[in-house]
C-alpha positions in Angstrom: -91.0 -43.2 20.0 -89.8 -45.2 23.0 -88.6 -48.1 20.9 -86.8 -45.7 18.5 -85.0 -44.1 21.5 -84.1 -47.5 22.9 -82.6 -48.7 19.6 -80.2 -45.7 19.4 -76.5 -46.4 20.1 -75.4 -46.1 23.7 -75.2 -42.4 24.7 -77.6 -41.2 22.1 -80.7 -42.1 24.1 -82.3 -39.2 25.8 -81.9 -39.4 29.6 -82.7 -37.1 32.5 -79.7 -35.7 34.4 -78.6 -37.2 37.7 -79.1 -34.4 40.1 -77.1 -35.8 42.9 -73.9 -34.0 44.0 -71.2 -35.3 41.6 -69.2 -36.4 44.6 -72.0 -38.8 45.6 -72.0 -40.6 42.2 -70.2 -44.0 42.2 -67.3 -44.3 39.8 -67.8 -47.1 37.3 -65.4 -50.0 37.5 -63.4 -49.2 34.4 -61.5 -52.0 32.7 -57.9 -51.9 31.6 -59.1 -51.7 28.0 -61.2 -48.6 28.9 -58.3 -46.9 30.6 -56.2 -47.7 27.6 -58.8 -46.2 25.3 -58.7 -43.0 27.3 -54.9 -42.9 27.2 -54.8 -43.6 23.4 -57.4 -40.8 22.8 -55.6 -38.4 25.0 -52.2 -39.1 23.4 -53.6 -38.7 19.9 -55.1 -35.3 20.8 -51.9 -34.1 22.5 -50.2 -34.7 19.1 -52.7 -32.8 17.0 -54.0 -30.0 19.2 -51.0 -27.7 19.6 -51.1 -25.1 16.9 -54.6 -26.1 15.9 -56.7 -25.7 19.1 -57.3 -22.1 20.2 -55.2 -20.4 22.8 -58.1 -20.3 25.2 -58.7 -24.0 24.9 -55.1 -24.9 25.4 -54.9 -22.7 28.5 -58.0 -24.4 29.9 -56.6 -27.8 29.1 -53.6 -27.0 31.3 -55.9 -25.7 34.1 -58.2 -28.8 34.1 -55.1 -31.1 34.3 -56.4 -34.4 32.9 -54.6 -37.6 33.7 -52.9 -38.9 30.6 -53.0 -42.6 31.5 -56.4 -43.3 33.1 -60.0 -42.2 33.0 -60.5 -39.3 35.5 -63.2 -39.1 38.1 -66.0 -36.7 37.0 -65.9 -35.2 40.6 -62.2 -34.4 40.2 -62.7 -32.6 36.9 -65.7 -30.8 38.3 -63.7 -29.5 41.2 -61.0 -28.1 38.9 -63.7 -26.4 36.8 -65.5 -25.0 39.8 -62.3 -23.4 41.3 -61.8 -21.4 38.1 -65.4 -20.5 37.0 -68.0 -21.7 39.4 -69.3 -24.2 36.8 -69.7 -27.8 37.8 -70.4 -31.2 36.2 -73.4 -33.4 36.6 -73.6 -37.0 35.5 -75.9 -38.2 32.7 -76.4 -41.6 30.9 -76.6 -40.1 27.5 -78.1 -37.2 25.6 -80.2 -34.8 27.7 -83.5 -33.5 26.3 -83.2 -30.0 25.1 -85.2 -28.2 27.8 -83.3 -30.0 30.6 -80.0 -29.3 28.9 -80.7 -25.6 28.6 -81.8 -25.5 32.2 -78.6 -27.1 33.3 -76.5 -24.5 31.4 -78.6 -21.7 32.9 -77.6 -23.0 36.3 -73.9 -23.3 35.3 -74.0 -27.1 35.2 -72.6 -29.1 32.4 -73.8 -32.7 31.8 -71.2 -35.4 31.3 -71.5 -39.1 30.6 -69.2 -41.5 32.5 -68.6 -44.1 29.9 -65.9 -44.3 27.3 -66.2 -45.2 23.6 -65.2 -48.6 22.1 -61.6 -49.0 20.8 -63.0 -49.3 17.3 -64.4 -45.7 17.6 -61.1 -44.0 18.4 -61.2 -41.8 15.2 -64.9 -40.7 15.5 -68.0 -41.5 17.3 -71.4 -39.8 16.7 -72.4 -40.8 20.3 -71.0 -38.4 22.9 -68.9 -40.3 25.4 -67.0 -39.0 28.4 -63.8 -38.2 26.4 -65.9 -35.9 24.2 -67.7 -34.4 27.2 -64.5 -33.9 29.3 -61.7 -33.3 26.8 -64.0 -31.4 24.4 -65.9 -29.2 26.8 -64.2 -28.9 30.1 -61.2 -26.7 29.0 -63.5 -23.9 27.9 -65.6 -24.2 31.1 -62.8 -22.3 32.9 -62.8 -19.4 30.4 -64.9 -16.5 31.7 -66.0 -15.1 28.3 -67.0 -18.5 26.9 -68.9 -19.3 30.2 -70.8 -16.0 30.0 -72.0 -17.0 26.5 -72.8 -20.5 27.6 -74.9 -19.4 30.6 -76.7 -16.9 28.4 -77.3 -19.6 25.8 -78.9 -21.8 28.5 -81.1 -19.0 29.7 -82.3 -18.3 26.1 -83.0 -22.0 25.7 -85.1 -22.1 28.8 -87.0 -19.1 27.5 -87.7 -20.8 24.2 -89.6 -23.5 26.1 -91.1 -21.4 28.9 -92.0 -18.2 27.1 -92.6 -19.3 23.6 -95.6 -21.3 22.3 -95.1 -25.0 21.5 -93.8 -25.4 18.0 -91.9 -22.0 18.1 -88.9 -22.2 15.7 -86.5 -21.1 18.4 -86.5 -24.6 19.7 -84.9 -25.6 16.5 -82.7 -22.6 16.1 -80.8 -23.0 19.3 -79.6 -26.6 18.7 -78.3 -25.4 15.3 -76.4 -22.5 16.9 -75.0 -24.9 19.6 -73.8 -27.3 16.8 -72.0 -24.7 14.8 -70.5 -22.9 17.8 -70.0 -25.0 20.9 -69.5 -28.3 19.0 -68.0 -27.3 15.6 -66.8 -23.7 15.9 -63.6 -22.1 14.6 -62.0 -18.9 16.0 -59.3 -16.5 14.8 -56.4 -16.2 17.2 -53.4 -14.0 16.7 -51.5 -17.0 15.4 -54.2 -17.8 12.8 -57.3 -19.9 12.4 -57.9 -22.2 15.4 -60.5 -24.7 16.7 -62.7 -24.2 19.8 -65.6 -26.6 19.0 -65.8 -29.7 21.3 -66.8 -32.0 18.5 -63.6 -31.1 16.7 -61.0 -31.0 19.5 -62.1 -34.4 20.8 -61.6 -36.1 17.5 -58.2 -36.5 15.8 -59.9 -36.9 12.4 -62.0 -33.8 12.8 -59.0 -31.7 14.0 -57.1 -32.3 10.8 -60.2 -32.2 8.6 -61.6 -28.9 10.0 -58.6 -26.8 9.1 -58.0 -28.4 5.8 -59.1 -27.2 2.4 -61.8 -29.9 2.5 -64.0 -27.6 4.6 -65.8 -24.4 3.8 -65.2 -21.7 6.4 -68.1 -19.2 6.6 -68.2 -15.8 8.2 -70.1 -15.9 11.6 -73.7 -15.0 11.1 -76.4 -16.3 13.5 -79.2 -15.5 11.2 -77.6 -17.9 8.7 -76.7 -20.5 11.3 -80.1 -20.7 12.9 -81.5 -22.1 9.6 -78.5 -24.3 8.7 -79.1 -28.1 8.9 -76.3 -30.6 9.9 -75.6 -34.3 9.9 -74.1 -35.9 12.9 -73.0 -39.1 11.0 -70.2 -37.5 9.0 -67.3 -35.2 9.4 -68.4 -31.6 9.1 -67.7 -29.8 5.9 -69.3 -26.4 6.7 -67.9 -24.4 9.6 -68.4 -20.9 10.9 -65.6 -18.7 12.2 -65.8 -16.2 15.1 -63.2 -13.4 15.6 -63.3 -13.8 19.4 -65.3 -15.0 22.3 -66.3 -11.4 22.8 -67.9 -11.5 19.4 -69.7 -14.8 20.2 -71.1 -13.5 23.4 -72.1 -10.1 22.1 -73.6 -11.5 18.9 -75.6 -14.0 20.7 -77.0 -11.5 23.2 -78.1 -9.2 20.3 -79.6 -12.1 18.4 -81.4 -13.6 21.5 -82.8 -10.2 22.5 -84.1 -9.6 19.0 -86.0 -12.8 19.2 -87.4 -12.3 22.7 -85.2 -14.9 24.3 -83.2 -12.7 26.6 -84.1 -9.4 28.2 
């Protein structure tokens, strides 16, 4: 198992969070190429997100105030988020094991890497980098309804590990729900069908693909989602649509209580 983890691409290895205050974490010495990669990615998304990303995401994007021409400091973005919602960022080297990830969310902490993808991965990378973590996730971390759902999701995940016996299916259900909501969710806004999933909004290819006729849009149903498999190595062809973040939060509470994951 250790060798298999080591052989995964950068960012896809499981790593424990860095629990230091984000302001105490040294900023990597980013190269001009890396800053240019951020600027290219940001410019690409600025072209495709208006009219496609949901209103809540676009409002959050303005509130977070990313620099367009350089990689931001995690501490600066964390400060923007904290002023709006009380959530903060914590630095990680790659994917966080599920239990630790759920625990962070339950404490209103979101893990972010501090490395940027390679220039040849501009269109899509299966390995989450800081562009995905920041551009994809940070804008909704200032939205109170999404944050309420996200914190409840974390608490339910902790319960799946602490209350349920080892091997309980909830430990598989929750990552699937995360994938089809937080990462690849669609939402109905007054202006029409829009994107809120971080895996879509951080990828120019996924943005255009997700709203096209190439994808199947399903009615939101957690009992279906919890049993739906997914493949991280390809663009997503099956997506679920919520009517609002109220629906997402309320549906999740109902579902989690029915499975003994929330009181």
